[in-house]
N, C-alpha and C positions, 0 to 999 in steps of 0.2 A: 581592318582588324575586327572592329565591333560587328561588322556585317557578317563575319565568318564565325563568330562566337555562338555557340548553341543556345537557343532560347532558354533552356532550363537553367544553364549556367549563369546567364544574364539576370534571370529573375532572382536567383539565390544571391548574387552579388549585390543587386539593388536592395534586397532585404537586409543584407549584411550592413550596408552603408546607412540604413535608417536606424540602426541600433545605437544605444549609448556606447561611448568609448570603452566603458569598463567591461562590456560584453563582446567587444570586437575580437580580442585575442582568441577566446574560446570558440567563437563562430568561425573564425578564419581557419582554425585547425580543422573543424568539420567540413568547411567548404573545400579545403585542399584534399582531404581524404575522399570527398565525394567526386572531385575532379579526377583524382587518380583512378578511382574505380570506374568512372565513365570512359576514360581514355584507354583503359587496360585492354578492351576488346574493340576490334575494328568494326565499322559499319556505319550506317546512316545515323543521324540524330534520333529518328524515330525508332530505329532498331535498337539503338543503345538504351533509350529510355524504357522500351518494352522489356529488355533483358534485365535491367535493374529491378523492375517491378516484380519480375517473376522469380528472381533469385532470393533465397533466404537472407534475412537481414544480417549484415556482417558485424561481428562482434570484435572487441579489442583482441581476444585471443587469436581470432583469424588474422587480424592485421599483424600481430606480433610474429606469427608464422611467416608472413610476408616481408618481414623486416621493418614494419612500421610500428613505432612505439607511441601510443597516445594514452593519456591518463583515463582512468575509468570515469565516465560521465554519470553522475547521480540522477539519472532521468526520473525515477520514482523513489521517493524516500519515505520511511516510516518513522515518525518522530514520537517516541514514548516519553513525553516530557514529564510525566509523573508516574510513580509506582503505586501510589495509594489507591484503594478501591474499597467500595462498600459491600462487595460480594466476596465469597470465599470459594471460588471454583476450585475443586480438588485438583484439576489438571493444569491450572494456570502456569504458563512458562515465562511470565514476566511479573515476578512477585514483589510485594512491598518490602524490599530490602532497605530502602532509604525513604525519607520524606522530603528530599530535596527537589526543589523546582527553581529553574533559572528566573532571575528577574526578567520582567516582560521585555525590556529594551535589549537585554542580551539575547534572548531568544529571537528577537527580530533581527539582530545583527547576524546571528548564525544563519537564519533563513535567507537573508540577503546573500551571504557568502554561497549558499547552495544554489540560489537562483543564478549567480554570476558563473557558477560551475556547470551550468546546464540542466538544473532541475526543472521539470515540467509538471510533475505531480507531487503534492505533499499529503500524507495521511497522518492525522493526529490520532494517537492512541494512548494507552496507559498499561497498567492501572486503568482507572476510569477517568477519562479526560474531562468529564463535567464536574468532578469533585472539587476542582481548584476554583475558589471564588465563585461557587455556584454557576460555573460555566462562563463567567465574564472573561477570565484569562484566556480560555479557549476561543471565545468569540472574537476577542481583539486580534488573536493570531489569525484566525480565518479571514477576517476582514483585511488585514495587512496583507496576507498572501494573494488575495484576489484584487484588491483595489490598488495597492501600491506596487506589488511585485508582478501583478497581472499574470499569475500562474494559469495555465489552462485548466488544471484540475486541483481542487481542494476537497478533501474528504476526511471523514471521521469514523472511527470504530468506537462504539459504546455499548454498554449493557442496556441503555435506555432508561434506567430507572430514575435518573436525576434530571432528565430533560423536561423543560416546561415550554408551554406555547409561546410565552414571552421571549424565549431564546430565538425561536423561529422568526418572530415579528422583528427582532433586532438584527439578527445575523443570517437568516435564511437565504437571502439574495446572493450572499457571498459563498455559499456552500454548494458544491456539485453533487456530492454523494454522501448519504448517512448510512453507514452499515450497522445494523443492530444484531448483536449476539443472541442467538436463540438455538439452543441445542435440543429442545424438546417441545412438543405441543401438549405434553402431559405434565401438569404442574407438580405432581409428586416426583417425577423424574427430575425436574428442575431443582426441587429442594434437595434431592439426593446429590446432585451435581455441585450444589453450592450457590445456585441463583435464586434461593428463596428471598422474598421480600416481606415476610410477615404476613400481614393481612392483604397486601397487594398481590395481584396476579400477574406473572411475567407475560403470559400470553395475552391477556386482555390489554396490557400496557403496549404490547407490540402492535395491536390493531390500531390503537390511538395514535401511535407514532406514524404508522402507515398513512393514516388520514392527514396528519399534519404535513408530511412530506409532499403529499399531493396538493394540499392547499397552498403551501408556500414554494412549490415548485423546486423540490430537492429530490434527486434520484434516490430511490430506496433500495437498499441491499441487505441481504441476511448472510451472516456468518454462522456456520454450525460446525462444532467439534464433535466428530463421531468417536464414541468411546464405549466402554463396557455396558453403560446404562441405557444407551439409545440406539446401539447398533442394530437392533431388531425392529426398531420403530418404522412405521410407514408414514411418511410425510407428504406424500404426493398431493393429496387434496388440499392441505393447508397451504403449502407453498404456491400452488397454482392459484389459489384464491387471493393470496397476498400479491402475487405477480411482481416480484422484485426484478430489477434490472439484471442483477446477478445473485446467484445463490452459491457462496463459497463454502465448500464442504471439506474440512480438514480432517486428516487422520490424527488422533491423539499423539502428541510428540513429547518424548522425554528430553529434558535439558538439564545436564548436571549443574548443581548449584541453584536451580530455580524450582524444579518439581522432582528432582531425583538426586540422591547422594546425601551424605551425612550433614552438609551445611545448608541444605534446601529447606525452605519454609513449607513447601508442599511435598507430599508423596503421591505421585501420580501412577505408581506401579499398578494399582487395582483398576485403573481407568484404560489401560493399554489393550488394543485389540491387534489382531494379526492382519497381515496384508491381505489375506484371503477373506477375512471378515469385512475389511473395508471395501474390497472389490464387490462383495455380496450386496452391501448397502448401495453402491453405485449402480449395480445391475438392477436393483429394485426400483431405483428412481431415474432410470435412463430416458424416460419419456418427458422429464422436466427439462425444457429446453434452455433455461438459464443456469443450469447446474455447471459449476466450475470445480472440479475435483483437485485436491492437493494432497498427495501421499506424503509420507515422511521424506522420501527421497526428493520430491519436488520442492518441499517447503524449506528444508533445513538451510540452504546456502543461497537461495534465490531472492532474498529480501535484503535491501540495504536498511539496517536498523540503527537508529540513533537513540542513545539512552538519555537520561535526565541531564546529563553533563554535556550533551552533544558529542558523544564518542561513538564511533561506529562499533558495533558488536559482531565479532567473528564467531560463528557457530560451527566451523569446520571440524572441530575436535569434540563435538557433543556438548559443549558448554559455551558460555558467552564471554569471550576474551575482548576487553575493550581496547580501542586504539587511543591515541592522544585526542583531545578535544579539537574539533574544527576551529573553535574559538582561540586556540593557542597555536595551532600549526597550520591552519588552512585546510580546505576540503581536499586538495590534490594530495597533500602528504598523508592525511588521516585515512583517506579512502584506500590507500595501499594495503592496509591492515584489516580491511573489512571482510575478507574471505568471500566476497561477492562472486557468485557464478552467473555471469551475464547470459550464457547460453541457456541455462536452466530457467532463468528469468523470462526469456523469450519463449521457451518451450512450454512453460506453464501458463502462457497467455497473460503474462505480467503487463504487456503493452496492449491496451485495447481502447475503445472509444470511452474516454473517462471524463469528458466535459459535458455538462448538462446541455450546453448550447448545440453540441454535435449529436447528442443522443436523439433529438427530435421527438421527445415523449409527448404523448397525448394527455396533457394534464387534465 
């Protein structure tokens, strides 16, 4: 029987048997799903493998149409563990509505639950994630995810203003990607947006962070929100000079209760641009090879977002409706209320080479 088993299946089974018992149930579900897909079409082993590689990745929605019901796997999770921030960006869609931060051990417990549910990538965000305990809280989580959970990818999104070189010395080896928010290379525009640092220069600080990422072997990424104040800017020269592994370009998005509506802390209406204006910005920067665009349509439901209480946030109705906390009901139950669009996640390129070991960067 073993002689007849396809090589690929045998390899996956051996990989399963090497895992801790706590992960076997989830992995067995995935293995059976893979086997079902492999046996669905006739042909040689080589022909089956080739067909599987060429077909689009199958999502849970596809499987449900086939009568197979599997829980959503939280492959990539964005954990906004704090809402506090030292900036006042006018379009912010995750505002300082609370000051709550989970105790460190509780946050670690939640991250372990996510890992056991299939998480491969964790992204820490805020608010400003370096604001809690001067980055020490964040550093402990980063180290835990890489050293103990052994996640393939650990990343951070930050405005960069509170990062010190000491943090890289202590925790840089555990971090795969650092994404710095930079919406303009004109300091006056940054002040208008709300990224002013007083006497500090946001653009100059960006250059310093780029150097530290190179020195401590952390992949460098830039996130930009395109809005009324920067939509006409030409960033080609600056982005190419900084040479990030990815340049995420978002269209300014309204979220009721966060940056829109009566109970919102911010009012982002004056920052909003049309789809045509956003497309114009993308056209002007089409020669930038690392550009990854995200329109409102692509962005809204294609992220698994955990708030400070470790609740999934459902954005399908234009606001953030929380699930129950994974700490109380578990990941499989909470994620049912996440509103996650797995097809759009894959369509927008949510799954990419996200481990610095696999990026093979020339440091």
